[in-house]
C-alpha positions as CSV (number, residue, x, y, z in Angstrom):
1,M,-91.2,1.7,-186.2
2,T,-89.3,2.8,-183.4
3,V,-87.0,1.8,-180.5
4,L,-86.7,3.4,-177.1
5,V,-83.5,3.5,-176.1
6,I,-82.5,3.8,-172.3
7,N,-79.2,4.6,-170.8
8,S,-79.6,4.1,-167.2
9,G,-77.2,5.5,-164.6
10,S,-76.9,5.3,-160.8
11,S,-78.7,8.6,-160.4
12,S,-80.1,9.2,-163.8
13,I,-81.9,7.9,-167.1
14,K,-81.1,9.1,-170.6
15,Y,-83.6,8.1,-173.2
16,Q,-84.4,8.5,-176.8
17,L,-87.0,7.4,-179.3
18,V,-85.1,6.0,-182.4
19,N,-86.3,5.2,-185.8
20,P,-83.8,2.5,-186.7
21,E,-84.2,2.6,-190.6
22,T,-83.8,6.4,-190.9
23,G,-81.7,7.0,-188.1
24,E,-84.2,10.2,-186.8
25,S,-84.2,11.1,-183.4
26,I,-87.6,11.5,-182.6
27,A,-87.8,12.6,-179.1
28,S,-85.3,12.5,-176.1
29,G,-84.6,13.4,-172.7
30,L,-83.1,13.0,-169.3
31,V,-84.4,12.2,-165.7
32,E,-81.5,13.0,-163.4
33,R,-80.8,13.5,-159.5
34,I,-82.7,10.5,-158.8
35,G,-82.9,10.0,-155.1
36,E,-81.9,13.6,-154.2
37,P,-84.7,16.0,-152.4
38,E,-85.2,17.5,-155.9
39,G,-85.0,16.3,-159.4
40,H,-85.1,17.2,-163.0
41,I,-86.7,16.0,-166.1
42,E,-86.2,17.2,-169.3
43,H,-88.1,16.0,-172.5
44,N,-87.2,17.3,-176.0
45,Y,-90.0,16.8,-178.8
46,N,-90.6,18.4,-181.9
47,G,-88.5,21.4,-181.2
48,T,-89.9,22.1,-177.5
49,T,-88.3,21.4,-174.3
50,T,-90.5,20.5,-171.3
51,D,-88.6,21.0,-167.9
52,I,-89.9,19.7,-164.9
53,N,-88.3,20.0,-161.4
54,E,-89.6,17.6,-158.8
55,P,-88.6,14.8,-156.4
56,V,-87.7,11.4,-158.5
57,P,-87.4,8.9,-155.4
58,D,-86.3,6.1,-157.9
59,H,-85.9,4.9,-161.3
60,G,-89.5,3.4,-161.4
61,V,-91.2,6.9,-160.8
62,G,-88.5,8.4,-163.2
63,L,-89.6,6.1,-165.8
64,R,-93.0,6.4,-165.3
65,E,-92.7,10.1,-165.5
66,V,-91.3,9.6,-169.0
67,I,-94.3,7.6,-170.2
68,R,-96.6,10.4,-168.8
69,L,-94.4,13.1,-170.8
70,F,-94.4,10.8,-173.9
71,N,-98.1,10.9,-173.8
72,E,-99.0,14.3,-172.7
73,V,-96.2,16.2,-174.8
74,G,-95.6,13.7,-177.7
75,P,-95.2,11.6,-179.4
76,N,-97.7,9.4,-178.0
77,L,-96.1,5.9,-177.2
78,D,-99.1,3.8,-178.3
79,E,-99.1,5.5,-181.7
80,A,-95.1,5.6,-182.0
81,G,-95.1,1.8,-183.1
82,I,-92.5,0.9,-180.5
83,K,-91.1,-2.4,-181.3
84,A,-88.3,-2.6,-178.5
85,V,-87.0,-1.1,-175.5
86,G,-82.9,-1.0,-175.9
87,H,-80.7,-0.8,-173.0
88,R,-77.1,0.0,-173.0
89,V,-75.0,-2.2,-170.8
90,V,-71.4,-1.6,-170.2
91,Q,-70.1,-5.1,-169.1
92,G,-71.1,-8.3,-170.8
93,G,-68.0,-10.2,-169.7
94,K,-67.6,-13.4,-171.6
95,H,-71.2,-13.9,-171.9
96,F,-72.3,-11.7,-174.6
97,D,-70.9,-11.3,-178.0
98,K,-73.9,-9.5,-179.3
99,A,-77.1,-8.1,-178.1
100,A,-79.5,-10.0,-176.4
101,V,-83.2,-10.3,-175.7
102,I,-83.7,-9.9,-171.9
103,D,-85.1,-12.5,-170.0
104,D,-84.8,-13.8,-166.6
105,R,-81.6,-15.5,-167.3
106,V,-80.0,-12.5,-169.2
107,E,-80.7,-9.9,-166.4
108,G,-79.2,-12.9,-164.1
109,L,-76.1,-12.9,-166.0
110,I,-76.0,-9.0,-165.9
111,E,-76.2,-9.0,-162.2
112,E,-73.6,-11.6,-161.9
113,L,-71.1,-9.3,-164.1
114,I,-71.6,-6.6,-161.2
115,P,-68.1,-7.2,-159.6
116,L,-66.6,-6.5,-163.3
117,G,-69.0,-3.2,-163.5
118,P,-69.4,-2.1,-160.5
119,L,-70.2,1.6,-161.5
120,H,-72.3,0.7,-164.1
121,N,-74.2,-2.7,-164.2
122,P,-76.0,-2.3,-161.0
123,A,-77.4,1.1,-162.5
124,H,-78.3,-0.4,-165.8
125,L,-80.4,-3.2,-163.9
126,K,-82.6,-0.7,-162.2
127,G,-83.5,0.6,-165.5
128,I,-83.9,-2.8,-167.0
129,K,-86.3,-4.3,-164.0
130,V,-88.4,-1.3,-164.5
131,A,-88.6,-1.3,-168.0
132,R,-89.8,-4.7,-168.1
133,E,-92.8,-4.2,-166.2
134,L,-93.6,-1.0,-168.1
135,F,-93.6,-2.0,-171.6
136,D,-95.1,-4.8,-173.0
137,V,-92.4,-5.5,-175.9
138,P,-88.8,-7.0,-175.6
139,N,-86.3,-5.3,-173.9
140,V,-82.8,-5.8,-175.4
141,A,-79.4,-5.5,-173.8
142,V,-76.7,-4.2,-175.9
143,F,-73.3,-4.5,-174.4
144,D,-70.3,-2.2,-174.8
145,T,-68.1,-5.2,-174.5
146,A,-69.5,-7.1,-177.2
147,F,-67.7,-5.8,-180.3
148,F,-64.5,-6.8,-178.4
149,Q,-65.7,-10.2,-177.1
150,H,-63.5,-11.9,-179.6
151,L,-60.5,-10.1,-179.5
152,P,-57.6,-12.5,-180.5
153,A,-56.2,-14.0,-177.5
154,E,-52.7,-12.0,-177.8
155,A,-54.9,-8.8,-177.3
156,A,-57.4,-10.0,-174.6
157,T,-54.9,-11.9,-172.3
158,Y,-52.9,-10.6,-169.6
159,A,-49.7,-12.0,-168.5
160,I,-50.7,-13.2,-164.9
161,D,-51.4,-16.6,-163.4
162,R,-54.1,-18.4,-165.6
163,E,-55.9,-20.0,-162.8
164,V,-56.5,-16.6,-161.2
165,A,-57.4,-15.2,-163.9
166,E,-59.8,-17.7,-165.0
167,K,-61.5,-17.9,-161.5
168,Y,-61.8,-13.9,-161.4
169,Q,-62.6,-13.6,-165.1
170,I,-59.6,-11.2,-165.7
171,R,-59.2,-10.3,-169.4
172,R,-59.3,-7.3,-171.7
173,Y,-63.2,-6.7,-172.4
174,G,-62.4,-3.3,-173.8
175,A,-65.4,-0.9,-173.6
176,H,-67.2,1.8,-175.8
177,G,-67.5,-1.0,-178.4
178,T,-70.9,0.0,-179.6
179,S,-69.4,3.4,-181.0
180,H,-66.4,1.5,-182.1
181,Q,-68.8,-0.9,-183.9
182,F,-71.1,1.9,-185.0
183,I,-68.1,4.1,-186.5
184,S,-66.0,1.6,-188.1
185,R,-69.3,0.1,-190.2
186,K,-69.9,3.7,-191.2
187,V,-66.6,4.3,-192.4
188,T,-66.8,1.0,-194.4
189,E,-70.0,2.6,-196.0
190,M,-68.7,5.7,-196.7
191,L,-65.4,4.5,-198.5
192,G,-67.2,1.7,-200.4
193,R,-64.7,-0.9,-198.7
194,D,-64.8,-3.6,-196.6
195,D,-60.9,-4.8,-196.5
196,L,-59.9,-1.7,-194.6
197,K,-57.5,-1.5,-191.6
198,Q,-58.8,1.3,-189.2
199,I,-58.0,2.9,-186.3
200,V,-61.1,4.5,-184.5
201,L,-60.6,7.2,-181.8
202,H,-63.6,7.8,-179.6
203,L,-62.2,10.7,-177.7
204,G,-64.5,12.3,-174.9
205,N,-64.4,12.5,-171.2
206,G,-63.8,8.8,-171.6
207,A,-61.7,7.6,-174.6
208,S,-60.7,4.9,-176.2
209,V,-58.9,3.4,-179.4
210,S,-60.0,0.4,-181.6
211,A,-58.1,-1.4,-184.1
212,V,-60.4,-3.0,-186.8
213,V,-59.4,-5.3,-189.5
214,N,-62.1,-6.1,-192.4
215,G,-64.6,-5.0,-189.8
216,E,-63.6,-7.4,-186.7
217,A,-61.9,-5.7,-183.7
218,V,-58.2,-7.2,-183.3
219,D,-57.2,-4.7,-180.4
220,T,-58.8,-2.0,-177.9
221,S,-57.1,0.4,-175.0
222,M,-59.5,0.0,-172.4
223,G,-59.1,-3.3,-170.5
224,L,-60.7,-5.3,-167.7
225,T,-62.4,-2.0,-167.0
226,P,-62.6,1.3,-168.8
227,L,-59.7,2.8,-166.7
228,E,-56.8,1.3,-169.1
229,G,-55.6,3.2,-172.1
230,L,-55.8,6.8,-173.0
231,V,-55.8,9.8,-170.8
232,M,-59.3,10.7,-170.2
233,G,-61.1,13.5,-168.8
234,T,-60.9,12.2,-165.3
235,R,-59.3,8.8,-165.5
236,T,-55.4,8.1,-165.6
237,G,-55.4,5.5,-168.4
238,D,-52.3,3.5,-168.6
239,I,-50.3,3.6,-165.5
240,D,-47.6,1.3,-163.5
241,P,-49.9,-1.1,-161.4
242,A,-47.3,-0.7,-158.7
243,A,-48.5,2.9,-158.2
244,V,-51.3,1.3,-156.2
245,F,-49.0,-0.4,-154.0
246,H,-46.8,2.5,-153.4
247,L,-49.6,5.1,-152.4
248,A,-51.2,2.0,-150.1
249,R,-47.9,1.5,-148.4
250,Q,-46.6,5.3,-148.3
251,A,-49.8,7.5,-148.2
252,G,-52.0,5.1,-146.3
253,M,-55.0,5.2,-149.1
254,S,-57.6,2.9,-149.1
255,I,-58.7,0.8,-152.1
256,D,-61.8,3.0,-152.5
257,E,-59.8,6.4,-152.1
258,L,-57.3,4.8,-154.9
259,D,-60.3,3.9,-157.3
260,T,-61.9,7.3,-156.7
261,L,-58.3,9.2,-157.7
262,F,-57.5,6.8,-160.5
263,N,-61.1,7.1,-161.8
264,K,-62.4,10.4,-161.1
265,Q,-59.7,12.7,-159.9
266,S,-57.0,12.0,-162.5
267,G,-56.5,12.4,-166.4
268,L,-56.7,16.2,-167.7
269,K,-58.8,17.0,-164.4
270,G,-55.8,15.9,-162.3
271,L,-53.3,17.6,-164.3
272,T,-55.0,20.9,-165.1
273,G,-57.9,20.9,-162.5
274,S,-60.5,20.6,-165.4
275,N,-61.7,17.7,-167.3
276,D,-63.0,19.5,-170.1
277,M,-60.8,19.8,-173.2
278,R,-62.2,23.2,-174.0
279,S,-61.1,24.6,-170.8
280,V,-57.7,22.8,-171.1
281,W,-56.9,24.4,-174.1
282,E,-58.3,28.0,-173.1
283,M,-55.6,27.5,-170.4
284,A,-52.8,26.5,-172.6
285,H,-53.5,29.5,-174.9
286,E,-53.1,31.8,-171.9
287,G,-49.6,30.0,-171.1
288,N,-50.5,27.7,-168.3
289,E,-47.8,25.5,-168.1
290,N,-49.8,22.7,-166.8
291,A,-52.4,22.8,-169.5
292,I,-49.6,22.7,-172.0
293,E,-48.1,19.9,-170.4
294,A,-51.4,17.9,-169.9
295,L,-51.9,18.5,-173.6
296,E,-48.5,17.2,-174.7
297,V,-49.2,13.9,-172.1
298,Y,-52.7,13.4,-173.9
299,I,-51.0,13.4,-177.4
300,H,-48.3,11.5,-176.8
301,R,-50.5,8.5,-175.3
302,L,-52.5,8.8,-178.5
303,L,-49.7,8.6,-180.6
304,K,-48.0,5.6,-178.7
305,Y,-51.6,3.7,-179.4
306,V,-51.8,5.0,-183.3
307,G,-48.4,3.5,-184.0
308,S,-48.7,0.5,-182.1
309,Y,-52.0,-0.6,-183.5
310,T,-50.5,0.3,-186.8
311,A,-48.0,-2.2,-186.3
312,V,-50.5,-4.9,-184.9
313,M,-52.5,-4.5,-188.3
314,G,-49.5,-4.6,-190.5
315,G,-50.5,-1.1,-191.8
316,L,-53.2,1.5,-191.5
317,D,-55.8,2.6,-194.3
318,V,-58.0,4.9,-192.0
319,L,-57.8,7.0,-189.0
320,T,-61.4,8.1,-187.7
321,F,-61.9,10.7,-185.0
322,T,-65.2,10.7,-183.3
323,A,-67.0,11.4,-179.6
324,G,-67.1,14.9,-178.0
325,V,-63.4,16.0,-178.4
326,G,-62.9,14.0,-181.6
327,E,-65.6,15.6,-183.3
328,N,-65.4,19.1,-182.0
329,S,-61.7,19.9,-181.2
330,W,-59.9,20.6,-184.1
331,E,-56.8,21.7,-182.2
332,T,-56.7,18.3,-180.6
333,R,-57.1,16.7,-184.1
334,K,-54.3,19.1,-185.4
335,M,-52.0,18.4,-182.7
336,L,-51.9,14.5,-183.3
337,L,-52.2,14.6,-187.0
338,D,-49.1,17.0,-187.2
339,R,-47.0,14.6,-185.0
340,L,-48.1,11.8,-187.8
341,A,-46.5,13.7,-190.7
342,P,-43.5,12.0,-190.9
343,F,-45.6,8.7,-191.8
344,G,-47.4,10.2,-195.0
345,V,-50.4,11.6,-192.9
346,K,-51.5,14.7,-194.6
347,Y,-54.5,16.8,-193.9
348,D,-56.3,19.8,-195.1
349,A,-56.2,22.7,-192.5
350,D,-59.3,24.2,-193.6
351,K,-61.4,21.1,-193.6
352,N,-60.0,20.0,-190.0
353,M,-61.4,23.5,-188.7
354,V,-65.0,23.1,-190.1
355,R,-67.9,22.1,-187.2
356,S,-70.2,19.8,-188.7
357,K,-72.5,17.0,-187.4
358,E,-71.9,15.2,-191.1
359,P,-69.1,12.7,-191.5
360,R,-66.2,14.0,-193.8
361,V,-63.1,13.5,-195.1
362,I,-60.2,16.0,-194.0
363,S,-57.1,14.3,-195.3
364,T,-55.6,15.4,-198.4
365,P,-56.0,13.3,-201.5
366,D,-52.0,12.4,-201.5
367,S,-52.2,11.3,-197.8
368,A,-50.8,7.9,-196.9
369,V,-53.8,7.5,-194.7
370,T,-57.7,8.7,-195.3
371,V,-58.6,10.7,-192.0
372,L,-62.0,11.3,-191.3
373,V,-64.2,13.0,-188.7
374,V,-67.5,10.9,-188.2
375,P,-69.9,11.8,-185.5
376,T,-70.8,8.7,-183.3
377,N,-74.4,7.6,-182.7
378,E,-74.5,5.3,-179.9
379,E,-78.4,5.3,-179.7
380,L,-79.1,4.8,-183.2
381,S,-76.7,1.7,-183.1
382,I,-78.3,0.5,-180.0
383,A,-81.7,0.6,-181.6
384,Q,-80.4,-1.0,-184.6
385,Q,-78.9,-3.9,-182.6
386,A,-82.1,-4.1,-180.9
387,M,-83.8,-4.7,-184.1
388,E,-81.4,-7.3,-185.4
389,V,-82.1,-9.4,-182.5
390,I,-85.9,-9.3,-182.5
């Protein structure tokens, strides 16, 4: 029994064939540079990588090539027991609080939500439309916003005119919900408790924090869009909204230029020239003052969220690091945990430095908060949620 998980971007398709029961990734791959003069397809199966460089005019051609590779290189899709195709969809708006089998109505709602997810939903729709034609199994949409659909009103509501907010669907939707849900559930299983007050730090090029009480999200750092919250690889995170007015008036910048500045040219990249945390740490070790300051800004923002969410929940049992930076950058973890020492947070320095793909506890037994590093697996979560709804 398998699920084919698809994450369709504007010029790419990431895919993975997953066993939702065992968690095994049977095959995976990437179609990229769709619509460019020369595309690239990579298919990974049974320890072997097949690379193809050829034009991929559109998503339909790309997915048909993926099917051909499955059948020629393996595993054969007719024998793989595919029960569903699971699609990552970033923005589910107020319509979806869980995964949904895709029919014309659901597809229409995803299209309706494009104004709230202009960078992502159009690309997801391309993959959905083609997959519905090519696969004779249910297609399921799994929404990044679903885990945060039922945030308390005090956390989800912006203090702007109610009529404007209602008309244009302005509220805090969050993002990375698939990861936050997967991690918080995994922590519950690991610790054998479902009454936990958790903070999950999803730290990658995109980064977000969630506060989870008894398995339910009560707050998260991303808002109407994934721009709000932490300092990220290329995004500003929290910033005075009046910066938009100031730059429009004083610098003559257009809305599109400001969008590009805040989403693609800011964050670590804006502060250091690189959005790769590894490069930022290398520069810091070499004495680069911009990199040193950028790390301090990055940790300061994290510290503020950990503190505020602890207060929101009335305490903290577990702090979990996940995603690319959270799982792999021991120095970033150390920098934050050292700042939390006055609150009784203690960690084992040797355990913190271990590189592993396994979930693990890095705090000491006498720490006031249990600290974990848990690799995220959004593909597995999508596969499992797809099976739940069918």
